[in-house]
LOKOLFI-968681 format. One line per field, with one value per residue (C-alpha): x, y, z negated; residue in three letters; residue number from 1. Coordinates in steps of 0.001 Angstrom, whole numbers, plus 500000, padded with zeros to 6 digits. Each point is the difference from the previous one (the first is absolute). Layout:
<recs>
u <- X	... .
v <- Y	... .
w <- Z	... .
aa <- ALA	... .
i <- NUM	... .
</recs>
This chain:
<recs>
u <- 817030	496660	498818	499115	496573	497469	498329	497376	499602	497572	498322	497323	497431	499814	497247	499665	497385	498453	500125	501190	501411	496497	499844	503439	498684	497438	502627	502872	498462	501007	503596	499495	498979	503179	501306	503141	499780	503459	499239	501780	498994	497805	498702	498791	498209	498367	498839	499470	496366	498852	501783	498493	496531	500434	500583	496889	498405	502899	502311	503130	503277	501506	503346	501166	503721	501387	503377	503271	499732	502463	499908	503116	501093	499473	496377	499259	501395	497909	496823	500906	500214	496494	498637	501384	498997	496458	499491	499056	498306	500298	502371	498432	502086	498430	501897	502564	502907	501992	497071	499104	503535	500273	496676	500742	503342	498471	497242	502410	502501	497229	497958	496845	497417	500757	497473	500974	498123	501796	499205	501929	500559	503493	501506	498720	501345	496600	499571	503607	501756	503059	501150	502866	501742	502316	502553	499228	502273	497674	502552	498663	500248	498242	497028	498004	498130	496990	498679	496560	498364	497876	496838	497868	500118	497167	500129	497614	499790	498497	503268	502041	497873	500782	503752	502278	499769	503815	499788	497492	502212	503145	498111	499080	503711	500826	497137	501114	503180	498127	499030	503206	502303	497934	500039	503803	500314	497783	502031	503178	498209	501123	498516	497167	500733	499304	502497	497533	498917	497658	496308	497692	497778	502858	500527	496320	499808	503086	498512	496618	501864	501444	496697	498171	502513	499728	496197	499243	503170	499176	496421	501205	502455	497193	497701	502697	500616	496257	500026	497259	499645	499106	500274	503190	501611	498900	501542	503343	500182	499501	502740	502443	499415	498790	500823	503450	500820	498793	501181	503547	500258	499121	502094	503136	501695	502565	501718	497401	500484	503771	500003	498172	502558	502742	498306	499756	503725	501024	497661	499430	496746	497958	496420	497639	500541	497168	501097	503503	498590	497893	503032	501934	497335	500698	503722	499273	498002	503016	502250	497588	500037	496201	498375	499389	496284	500275	502415	497707	497013	501579	501508	496591	498474	502671	499325	496247	500042	503003	502813	503629	501295	503452	502870	499705	496442	501405	502548	502949	501919	503717	502152	501552	496557	499129	503177	499460	496385	501222	502647	497723	497024	502171	501500	499886	496624	498108	496764	501279	501694	496554	500212	501250	503713	502191	499415	503254	500216	500965	496866	497785	501681	499346	496371	499474	501386	497696	496846	500853	500546	496622	498408	501640	498612	496386	500461	501544	503253 .
v <- 904005	501105	498613	502280	501586	499439	503175	500966	503425	501494	503328	500866	500424	498765	501165	498942	500207	501753	503806	499504	503548	501455	498594	501331	502533	497604	497279	502193	502957	498606	501040	503743	503175	501109	497963	500062	497979	499089	499212	498738	501967	497188	499278	503570	499859	496651	500740	503734	500229	496892	501087	503472	498520	497852	503175	501770	502206	499493	502763	497815	501620	498299	500631	498159	499881	498429	498649	499763	496407	498228	499234	502028	501635	503445	499231	498565	503094	502252	498104	499997	503780	500211	497668	502325	503281	498848	498112	496811	497068	497357	499461	498190	498358	500111	498130	497235	498770	503249	502192	497342	499804	503808	500362	497107	501531	503479	498735	497866	502795	502466	497536	500279	497569	498445	498854	498415	500287	497827	501039	497052	496567	499394	499096	499098	503265	501391	497587	499537	501515	501283	502516	500112	503360	501568	502782	503165	498778	496953	497564	497501	501242	497504	497863	501787	497541	501295	498781	499439	499599	502813	501097	499435	498945	500785	498493	501229	497169	502259	501963	496758	498701	503181	499936	498272	496209	499712	501276	497321	497337	501285	499951	496373	499268	501641	498079	496730	500030	500357	496355	498410	502420	499627	496218	500044	502274	497719	496930	501595	501516	503473	503116	501845	503133	501929	497903	497902	496362	499042	499547	497413	502900	501413	496608	499616	503460	499252	496732	501586	502687	497399	498099	503227	500919	496517	499926	503534	501477	499528	501237	503052	500896	499887	502066	502650	500072	500601	502579	498181	499081	496333	497572	498562	503459	500726	496707	500643	503602	498649	497415	502593	502566	498324	496286	500638	503057	498608	496520	501119	502215	497065	497353	501126	500323	497553	499545	501706	503440	499550	499239	503305	501891	498390	501051	503647	499997	498317	501379	503659	499153	497240	498786	501151	498827	497452	498563	499344	498505	497591	498711	500022	497666	497539	500280	499314	496870	498703	500706	498085	497051	499807	497409	500729	500025	502869	501973	499589	501077	503326	500500	499344	502666	502498	499208	500231	503521	501392	499878	499297	496434	500919	502274	502047	501005	501401	502076	497680	499285	499524	497506	502863	501168	496468	499648	503401	499076	496760	501832	502853	497768	497851	502922	499733	501080	499139	498035	497172	498713	499037	497018	496684	499561	503070	500956	500899	502289	497050	498098	502982	500541	496373	500201	503147	498188	497017	502094	501999	496831	498646	503302	499982	496531	501051	503208	497957	502014 .
w <- 517724	501387	503349	502932	499508	502748	501210	502539	501590	502496	500828	497418	502756	503598	502351	503651	502744	502975	499547	496398	499921	500028	496443	499000	497472	498567	499473	498774	498177	496597	500836	499631	501832	501767	502922	502124	503213	501351	503635	503073	503134	501308	496490	499629	503378	499243	496446	499431	501134	498124	496826	500128	500582	496886	497934	501366	497367	497568	498805	499692	501116	503048	501640	503130	500767	503175	498908	501927	501166	497692	496258	499216	496764	501585	500949	496565	498270	502265	499064	496295	500081	501525	497273	497320	501706	500772	496745	501921	498218	502709	502930	502957	502737	503469	502715	500468	497878	499832	498916	497428	498613	499786	498170	497600	498998	499607	497710	497990	499319	499110	497911	502141	501352	503399	502589	503342	503309	502590	503584	501470	498468	501419	496584	496552	498488	498824	497062	498877	497002	501833	502620	502460	499587	502597	499859	501971	502826	500318	498541	497429	496403	497694	499140	497330	497750	498059	496651	501546	503411	501512	498139	503072	503641	502400	503467	502721	502527	502692	499961	500139	502923	501935	499337	502552	499716	499747	496411	498997	501612	498250	496693	500614	500471	496664	498369	501605	497927	496688	499481	501293	498179	496837	500254	500294	496941	497924	500994	498661	496980	501092	498436	501740	502039	496799	498015	497982	499953	502862	499170	501526	501053	502101	501629	500877	501605	502129	501203	500754	501961	502400	500292	500857	502713	501508	499918	501201	501557	503671	499607	498074	502773	502576	497732	499637	503767	500462	497136	498089	496328	499524	497051	501566	500118	496414	498843	501706	498768	496468	500621	501403	497279	496808	500129	501443	497873	496689	500975	500847	496910	497763	501765	501845	503361	501377	503384	502229	498455	499783	503730	500618	497883	502091	503242	498884	499220	503267	502680	500792	501790	498402	499723	497222	496415	500133	503346	498675	496792	502099	501896	496716	498607	502828	499218	496330	500898	501949	496984	497780	502378	500308	502274	503674	499196	497520	502196	503033	497936	499091	503454	501611	497788	501093	503668	499516	498554	501896	497421	501051	500295	501384	498953	503180	499076	496723	501949	499283	503209	499264	498156	498042	498772	498898	497966	498378	499099	498392	497952	498880	499177	497705	498064	496177	498631	503197	499523	502239	496832	498679	502364	498650	500711	500253	503640	501762	503080	502235	498892	500704	503380	500961	498837	502091	503044	499482	499380	503131	502064	498879	501020	503390	500696	499364	502012	502821	499922 .
aa <- UNK	UNK	UNK	UNK	UNK	UNK	UNK	UNK	UNK	UNK	UNK	UNK	UNK	UNK	UNK	UNK	UNK	UNK	UNK	UNK	UNK	UNK	UNK	UNK	UNK	UNK	UNK	UNK	UNK	UNK	UNK	UNK	UNK	UNK	UNK	UNK	UNK	UNK	UNK	UNK	UNK	UNK	UNK	UNK	UNK	UNK	UNK	UNK	UNK	UNK	UNK	UNK	UNK	UNK	UNK	UNK	UNK	UNK	UNK	UNK	UNK	UNK	UNK	UNK	UNK	UNK	UNK	UNK	UNK	UNK	UNK	UNK	UNK	UNK	UNK	UNK	UNK	UNK	UNK	UNK	UNK	UNK	UNK	UNK	UNK	UNK	UNK	UNK	UNK	UNK	UNK	UNK	UNK	UNK	UNK	UNK	UNK	UNK	UNK	UNK	UNK	UNK	UNK	UNK	UNK	UNK	UNK	UNK	UNK	UNK	UNK	UNK	UNK	UNK	UNK	UNK	UNK	UNK	UNK	UNK	UNK	UNK	UNK	UNK	UNK	UNK	UNK	UNK	UNK	UNK	UNK	UNK	UNK	UNK	UNK	UNK	UNK	UNK	UNK	UNK	UNK	UNK	UNK	UNK	UNK	UNK	UNK	UNK	UNK	UNK	UNK	UNK	UNK	UNK	UNK	UNK	UNK	UNK	UNK	UNK	UNK	UNK	UNK	UNK	UNK	UNK	UNK	UNK	UNK	UNK	UNK	UNK	UNK	UNK	UNK	UNK	UNK	UNK	UNK	UNK	UNK	UNK	UNK	UNK	UNK	UNK	UNK	UNK	UNK	UNK	UNK	UNK	UNK	UNK	UNK	UNK	UNK	UNK	UNK	UNK	UNK	UNK	UNK	UNK	UNK	UNK	UNK	UNK	UNK	UNK	UNK	UNK	UNK	UNK	UNK	UNK	UNK	UNK	UNK	UNK	UNK	UNK	UNK	UNK	UNK	UNK	UNK	UNK	UNK	UNK	UNK	UNK	UNK	UNK	UNK	UNK	UNK	UNK	UNK	UNK	UNK	UNK	UNK	UNK	UNK	UNK	UNK	UNK	UNK	UNK	UNK	UNK	UNK	UNK	UNK	UNK	UNK	UNK	UNK	UNK	UNK	UNK	UNK	UNK	UNK	UNK	UNK	UNK	UNK	UNK	UNK	UNK	UNK	UNK	UNK	UNK	UNK	UNK	UNK	UNK	UNK	UNK	UNK	UNK	UNK	UNK	UNK	UNK	UNK	UNK	UNK	UNK	UNK	UNK	UNK	UNK	UNK	UNK	UNK	UNK	UNK	UNK	UNK	UNK	UNK	UNK	UNK	UNK	UNK	UNK	UNK	UNK	UNK	UNK	UNK	UNK	UNK	UNK	UNK	UNK	UNK	UNK	UNK	UNK	UNK	UNK	UNK	UNK	UNK	UNK	UNK	UNK	UNK	UNK	UNK	UNK	UNK	UNK	UNK	UNK	UNK	UNK	UNK	UNK	UNK	UNK	UNK	UNK	UNK	UNK	UNK	UNK	UNK	UNK	UNK	UNK	UNK	UNK	UNK	UNK	UNK	UNK	UNK	UNK	UNK .
i <- 1	2	3	4	5	6	7	8	9	10	11	12	13	14	15	16	17	18	19	20	21	22	23	24	25	26	27	28	29	30	31	32	33	34	35	36	37	38	39	40	41	42	43	44	45	46	47	48	49	50	51	52	53	54	55	56	57	58	59	60	61	62	63	64	65	66	67	68	69	70	71	72	73	74	75	76	77	78	79	80	81	82	83	84	85	86	87	88	89	90	91	92	93	94	95	96	97	98	99	100	101	102	103	104	105	106	107	108	109	110	111	112	113	114	115	116	117	118	119	120	121	122	123	124	125	126	127	128	129	130	131	132	133	134	135	136	137	138	139	140	141	142	143	144	145	146	147	148	149	150	151	152	153	154	155	156	157	158	159	160	161	162	163	164	165	166	167	168	169	170	171	172	173	174	175	176	177	178	179	180	181	182	183	184	185	186	187	188	189	190	191	192	193	194	195	196	197	198	199	200	201	202	203	204	205	206	207	208	209	210	211	212	213	214	215	216	217	218	219	220	221	222	223	224	225	226	227	228	229	230	231	232	233	234	235	236	237	238	239	240	241	242	243	244	245	246	247	248	249	250	251	252	253	254	255	256	257	258	259	260	261	262	263	264	265	266	267	268	269	270	271	272	273	274	275	276	277	278	279	280	281	282	283	284	285	286	287	288	289	290	291	292	293	294	295	296	297	298	299	300	301	302	303	304	305	306	307	308	309	310	311	312	313	314	315	316	317	318	319	320	321	322	323	324	325	326	327	328	329	330	331	332	333	334	335	336	337	338	339	340	341	342	343	344	345	346	347	348	349	350	351	352	353	354	355	356	357	358	359	360	361	362	363	364	365 .
</recs>
């Protein structure tokens, strides 16, 4: 029998910096002459002028479509039709997670190039090789896994610096899980998120992701509040988008992301994805039985940058919600099973209670 093959995946090209979109054409022109930009409303506003300036003097065909706000099958089909009608070479996502997921799926089904322009760094979606797809009634349909990661990602840090700071903070929460979830997956010799053996390169990126957040997180938050681009902001944007996205793809998720999935099932109103993942990371550390020193280290980071340290901050307020989270997060196929020991709902429930109690102490509640 053959052992599991190790594999490593990443976008073919990653570009980041101040006013990077002014170089969009220069960096991406190898992808063709006919472009469809799938934009969120705010993405279109933030990027249109810079993108057009980058094409100055060029006769490339450009079509901008503001999409319906959710990566649903109906939206994807609408965009696919445009790609065929307009003979598009490259689909470009402009916006947050939903615009990105819609554009990725469109390009994949139509066999076209895909380029990603994230206008917020609230999750690590830009670099990953998957999309979350919804039905037209907004209910979850499936995860769509792609054979490769996006062709290119271009991240304009001026746009990120001018987006609300809450998105940067949420992205740091999503990125926080990368190292700890990856470490847990390696310990149990689980497959990567893409179903292959885990490379050393993937491990190193995950670890660097956490180090970068620790070293520059607080400064990056202040830079974003002041709407300025500094080396600290650049470093954290790279951690949120590239190190976390490529890191997570090439290691795996564990309890932190399962906790988030539980929260979405149990609570109608809940905190952002990244905020729940951050608290889920604290819950995972309790499950793993780490030392007080390591738990405090991660909790201190959360406090420093404004990530949740209690259940209430995630939108979880009742006993009933907690029990439902524990049940849902431990369902078969959930990534929590990448942890050592087969985590049972009662164990997760108890870990949530302890992480929450530790948070309440530091908040003086």
